[in-house]
VOGU-3710 file (C-alpha; in Angstrom, 3 decimals, decimal comma):
1> mpllafetsc> 22,317/-12,143/-10,903  20,859/-9,644/-8,139  18,981/-6,579/-8,763  18,827/-3,375/-6,419  15,559/-1,544/-6,080  14,451/1,771/-4,388  11,157/3,009/-3,087  10,677/6,733/-2,002  7,149/7,531/-3,213  5,988/9,012/0,136
11> detsaavver> 7,303/8,736/3,566  9,294/5,421/3,551  12,960/5,368/2,165  13,499/1,766/1,149  16,068/-0,178/-0,612  16,066/-3,977/-1,409  18,099/-6,583/-3,087  16,207/-9,292/-5,150  17,440/-12,221/-6,992  15,473/-14,890/-9,078
21> grvlsnivss> 12,224/-13,884/-7,339  13,639/-13,985/-3,903  13,946/-11,022/-1,595  17,546/-11,040/-0,143  17,068/-7,809/1,814  14,399/-5,214/2,430  15,366/-2,306/4,422  12,897/0,275/5,310  13,306/3,579/7,166  10,012/5,117/8,156
31> qirlhaeygg> 9,305/8,820/8,617  6,275/8,525/10,955  7,881/10,263/13,848  9,057/13,064/11,668  5,612/13,901/10,248  3,521/12,952/13,352  4,060/16,502/14,663  2,334/17,925/11,616  -0,627/15,423/11,598  0,438/14,213/8,087
41> vvpelaareh> 3,061/13,834/5,456  5,042/17,133/4,765  6,253/16,730/1,192  9,361/18,973/1,529  10,352/17,344/4,976  9,941/13,968/3,233  12,229/14,685/0,500  14,992/15,962/2,744  14,750/12,892/4,792  14,894/10,703/1,632
51> lrqvipicra> 18,056/12,568/0,726  19,599/11,878/4,171  18,576/8,181/4,248  18,786/6,928/0,742  22,593/6,108/0,560  22,958/4,663/4,042  19,716/2,559/3,337  21,240/1,291/0,039  24,331/0,352/1,601  22,416/-1,520/4,421
61> alrqagvspe> 20,396/-3,512/1,900  23,627/-4,491/-0,116  25,428/-5,418/3,086  22,508/-7,543/4,429  22,189/-9,324/1,253  25,952/-9,922/0,819  26,109/-8,307/-2,563  28,554/-5,775/-3,797  27,454/-2,915/-6,335  29,683/-4,692/-9,081
71> rldavaatqg> 27,596/-7,974/-8,823  24,300/-6,176/-9,525  22,577/-7,198/-12,773  20,135/-4,225/-12,950  18,699/-1,458/-10,854  15,069/-0,425/-10,366  12,996/2,321/-8,588  9,421/3,518/-8,089  8,894/5,979/-10,963  5,324/7,096/-9,867
81> pglpnalivg> 2,866/7,711/-8,672  3,664/9,647/-5,564  4,894/12,920/-3,950  7,208/14,398/-6,778  9,925/15,647/-4,424  9,946/12,242/-2,850  9,940/10,181/-5,934  12,759/11,988/-7,571  15,220/11,095/-4,854  14,831/7,315/-5,428
91> lktaqalafa> 14,594/7,486/-9,094  17,520/9,694/-9,749  19,780/7,745/-7,293  18,791/4,471/-9,146  19,437/6,042/-12,446  22,806/7,328/-11,427  23,838/4,004/-9,977  22,642/2,238/-13,142  24,739/4,617/-15,429  27,734/4,340/-13,166
101> lrrpfvgihh> 27,474/0,436/-13,333  26,370/0,377/-16,999  23,476/-1,682/-15,823  19,844/-1,681/-17,137  17,383/0,404/-15,282  13,511/-0,440/-14,606  11,037/2,281/-13,497  8,120/0,711/-11,618  4,634/1,783/-11,032  3,985/1,755/-7,335
111> heahlyspwi> 0,527/0,643/-7,443  1,357/-2,246/-9,847  4,080/-3,454/-7,276  1,261/-3,497/-4,639  -1,002/-5,435/-7,108  1,314/-8,271/-7,261  2,701/-8,305/-3,665  0,148/-10,860/-2,359  2,094/-13,385/-4,542  5,173/-12,787/-2,391
121> qgdppvadfl> 5,061/-14,903/0,600  7,488/-16,446/3,167  10,448/-15,513/5,060  12,527/-14,587/3,286  9,877/-13,629/0,879  9,664/-15,470/-2,461  7,544/-14,725/-5,534  5,136/-17,615/-6,301  3,954/-16,469/-9,748  3,506/-20,068/-10,819
131> efepnvsliv> 0,381/-20,182/-8,610  -0,940/-16,917/-10,211  -4,636/-16,915/-11,364  -7,111/-14,078/-12,531  -8,224/-12,068/-9,641  -10,006/-8,964/-8,305  -7,508/-7,084/-6,176  -8,225/-4,545/-3,601  -5,301/-1,969/-3,020  -6,050/0,068/0,181
141> sgghtmlvhv> -3,697/2,407/1,808  -3,474/6,060/3,115  -3,425/7,652/-0,305  -5,242/5,221/-2,501  -8,323/2,848/-2,454  -8,970/0,900/-5,704  -10,316/-2,319/-7,066  -8,536/-3,896/-10,040  -9,385/-6,732/-12,206  -6,151/-8,801/-13,187
151> qeklthhllg> -7,037/-10,854/-16,131  -3,523/-12,469/-16,265  -0,166/-11,774/-14,954  0,805/-8,070/-15,795  -2,435/-7,510/-17,601  -4,925/-5,519/-15,565  -7,804/-3,121/-15,578  -8,774/-0,393/-13,035  -12,381/-1,157/-12,053  -12,786/1,703/-9,495
161> stlddaagec> -10,954/4,005/-7,172  -11,785/6,614/-4,413  -13,612/9,692/-5,499  -12,281/11,697/-2,501  -10,636/10,396/0,729  -8,893/7,076/0,649  -9,723/4,596/3,327  -6,464/5,037/5,156  -6,807/8,764/4,830  -10,367/8,310/6,350
171> fdkigklmgm> -8,988/6,486/9,340  -6,205/9,095/9,990  -8,462/12,183/9,614  -10,991/10,616/12,004  -8,360/9,674/14,365  -7,154/13,436/14,300  -10,713/14,526/15,246  -10,360/12,228/18,310  -6,951/13,656/19,294  -4,950/10,647/18,034
181> aypagpeidr> -1,432/11,032/16,642  -0,640/10,483/13,013  -1,083/7,852/11,703  -4,132/6,968/13,599  -5,107/3,870/11,729  -3,111/1,340/13,848  -4,490/3,136/17,144  -8,143/2,852/15,810  -7,563/-0,784/14,977  -6,213/-1,429/18,582
191> laeqgnpsaf> -9,058/0,449/20,275  -11,655/-1,137/18,055  -10,712/-4,607/19,324  -12,339/-3,767/22,668  -15,212/-1,764/21,208  -18,756/-2,470/19,957  -19,017/-2,100/16,148  -22,647/-1,758/16,360  -22,718/1,086/18,865  -23,112/3,951/16,360
201> afprpmlrep> -24,729/3,765/12,901  -22,217/5,572/10,804  -23,031/5,597/7,129  -21,587/3,074/4,576  -20,733/5,511/1,660  -21,480/4,068/-1,896  -22,201/0,752/-0,481  -25,284/0,294/-2,652  -23,978/1,968/-5,675  -23,494/-0,526/-8,608
211> dddfsfsglk> -20,140/0,816/-9,697  -16,771/-0,048/-8,176  -15,816/3,416/-6,774  -15,276/4,443/-3,120  -16,083/7,536/-1,153  -15,241/8,029/2,601  -15,636/11,855/3,105  -19,170/11,469/4,068  -18,194/9,066/6,813  -15,667/11,497/8,049
221> tsvryhlrdh> -18,182/14,347/8,270  -20,608/12,038/9,992  -18,102/11,239/12,676  -17,239/14,988/12,973  -20,819/16,079/13,537  -21,285/13,156/16,036  -18,259/14,192/18,022  -19,465/17,860/18,062  -22,835/16,865/19,365  -21,464/14,303/21,843
231> pevldhaqal> -18,113/15,752/23,032  -18,344/13,526/26,241  -17,328/10,518/23,997  -13,682/11,826/23,969  -13,688/11,737/27,780  -15,088/8,151/28,193  -12,590/5,373/27,373  -15,281/2,679/26,452  -17,299/5,177/24,328  -14,078/6,071/22,402
241> rdvcasvqaa> -13,546/2,332/21,656  -17,058/2,037/20,514  -16,746/4,975/18,134  -13,437/3,300/16,762  -15,239/0,072/16,402  -18,130/1,570/14,608  -15,995/3,654/12,321  -13,802/0,548/11,475  -16,934/-1,455/10,874  -18,318/0,982/8,359
251> ivevlvtkti> -15,004/1,217/6,316  -14,360/-2,561/6,263  -17,969/-3,232/5,395  -17,761/-1,108/2,263  -14,336/-2,536/1,195  -15,241/-6,233/1,687  -18,722/-5,854/0,105  -17,501/-4,070/-2,952  -14,556/-6,409/-3,439  -16,616/-9,567/-3,175
261> raaqrlgvgc> -19,440/-8,067/-5,358  -16,809/-7,295/-8,150  -15,216/-10,774/-7,963  -18,607/-12,382/-8,321  -19,724/-10,190/-11,212  -16,470/-10,963/-13,185  -16,644/-14,506/-12,406  -12,968/-14,817/-10,961  -12,179/-17,384/-8,419  -9,556/-15,320/-6,396
271> vtasggvtcn> -9,431/-12,181/-4,345  -6,124/-10,296/-3,289  -5,594/-7,412/-1,004  -2,638/-5,206/-0,482  -1,393/-1,811/0,798  -0,961/-0,424/4,343  -4,611/-0,722/5,472  -4,612/-4,418/4,634  -2,732/-4,756/8,081  -6,091/-3,859/9,593
281> ralrrqltda> -7,216/-7,004/11,695  -10,953/-6,421/11,161  -10,296/-6,233/7,256  -8,220/-9,274/7,291  -10,774/-11,295/9,277  -13,889/-10,015/7,452  -12,272/-10,542/3,983  -11,246/-13,985/4,871  -14,722/-14,984/6,212  -16,399/-13,489/3,115
291> crreglrlrl> -14,218/-15,287/0,775  -14,656/-18,676/2,499  -18,348/-18,040/2,608  -18,544/-17,293/-1,227  -16,021/-20,045/-2,316  -13,273/-17,609/-3,361  -9,556/-18,100/-2,768  -7,806/-15,220/-0,944  -4,287/-13,915/-0,940  -3,304/-11,327/1,448
301> aqaslctdna> 0,113/-9,478/1,176  1,992/-10,281/4,214  2,476/-7,475/6,859  6,120/-6,665/5,877  5,140/-6,063/2,361  1,817/-4,016/2,992  3,289/-0,770/3,582  5,636/0,837/1,089  8,757/-1,129/0,546  11,403/-1,707/-2,168
311> gmigiladek> 11,070/-5,556/-2,072  7,842/-5,600/-3,946  9,394/-2,882/-6,428  12,346/-5,240/-6,974  10,275/-8,338/-7,414  8,153/-6,705/-9,993  11,141/-5,423/-11,802  12,802/-8,805/-11,701  9,730/-10,441/-13,238  9,614/-7,855/-16,020
321> lrlnlgttal> 13,139/-8,435/-16,866  12,804/-12,121/-16,782  9,937/-11,675/-19,452  11,942/-9,345/-21,572  9,355/-6,641/-21,191  11,919/-3,765/-21,679  13,832/-1,327/-19,567  13,423/2,357/-18,947  15,713/5,018/-20,242  18,158/6,706/-17,898
331> deeirpgwsl> 16,849/10,071/-18,806  13,083/9,363/-18,041  11,532/11,517/-15,335  9,204/10,724/-12,392  5,389/10,204/-13,118  3,639/11,718/-10,207  0,248/11,022/-11,579  0,901/7,714/-13,342  -2,368/5,943/-13,965  -2,617/2,195/-13,222
341> e> -4,196/1,693/-16,718
//
């Protein structure tokens, strides 16, 4: 029987239908244009847009999957972490639907769903948990950068996370310094393809630290001062490409080096990566090359499942129900600061 899932943790409204590990539909409505005017996500505007979109998106997901509400076996939603006003829209919609249909409800940890998204592949996407193996997982997005040791399926330990700016946040803030629209990550990726990554020696924060934590605020500050002292860069197309390539090189080197180092230290044979920044082409290339060089197997979340989406929420909920790991009470509330531990 199918399961309906909702995701509204930040600025994407998404609903998906999943059945037996297969994503039958995964509808995502992005709010990028809405927030671009403000240079970042405005929580109150995000919540209002979720309220406007959640029912139409739900209907579209059911229609695309060819499933009526009465056929649903369960309902799931992101319970946390995320923006409180955004989370509550998806959670309460899902709980109300589960109550009306007398179906079980499952609240899902957003980062945990990202953690297992690299095991969902294909078109339509299908979960391949039979191939699951212990791994070190890099979750990297606009709001979060973390390394996780996954000892076995649904058993994991947080190794390290960002102490300040996340990698995606660093891309966006540096892009804003250069006059780019939000989100700046894709534009920096595009310009960096024609730039020289060695043109400017920007710092690699915490690269030599023995722990698994990240910090990117120092890199952002370094770029700010560089642009202040060399304002002509912004008026020269190739120089701007070189800055983008150099910034990207610094961020990617830190992410790749610390991920590979953790995998080697823990003796795992597999690395995975997920989250919106995993769409970055340089990161995908260099992580692929590093894993091949070190004899590590690599699983990257496919592009459609990198950004926030209900498909990965539904797959994780479906697997937890299959393993009889319990359901979530219909009166439980959002958990905005929910730790992955």
